[in-house]
N, C-alpha and C positions, 0 to 999 in steps of 0.2 A: 707610222712607218711606211716607207716607199713600197708598194706591192712588188716592184721589180727585185727587190732583195730578199723576198719571202720565198721559202721552200727550196734553198740552195744547199742546205745541209750545213750550213754555217753554225747555227746555234746549235744543232746535234753534237758538231765536233768540239765546240767549246765545252758543253756538258761533259762529253766523253773525257775530254781533257782534264777538267775540274775533277772529275771522279777518279781518274788515274793518279793525278797529283795529290788529292786527298788521302786516297788509299797508301801511296807511296809514303807519306809523312805521317801515317798512323791514324787517320781520323777514320771514324766507324760509320759516319753518316754526313750528307749535306743537307742543309736546310735553306729554303729561299721563302721570300715574302712575294705575294702578287695580290692584285685586287680581285675580290670576290667576283665581280661582274665580267671579268675578262675570260670569257669562255674559251677563245681561241688559245690563250696561255695555258690555262688548265688542260685543255686537250693535249698540247704539246708537251707539258710537263709530265702528265700521265703516260705519254708515249715514249718517253725516254726513261721511265721507270721511278718517278716520283709518285708517292701516295700521301693522303692527308694524314698527318700526325698529331696535329692539334689545330684548334681554330681560335683565333683571336677576335673579339668583338669589342665594339665600342658604342657610347651613347653620347652624341653631342648635346649639351645641356645649355648652351649659349652663354652669355656673359651675366 
């Protein structure tokens, strides 16, 4: 992602909107997937209230 678009509050606004819409429509929670190695995404999601609920793991065994 182009750095000039980061830290403008856009992603936070999108998450806030999603939370409000989910609540308005009777949902109790939001879930998301992210790459384990993406430390900046993890920090962002934690900053807007997400916590680890479960962990999905896989093992590539080839062909």
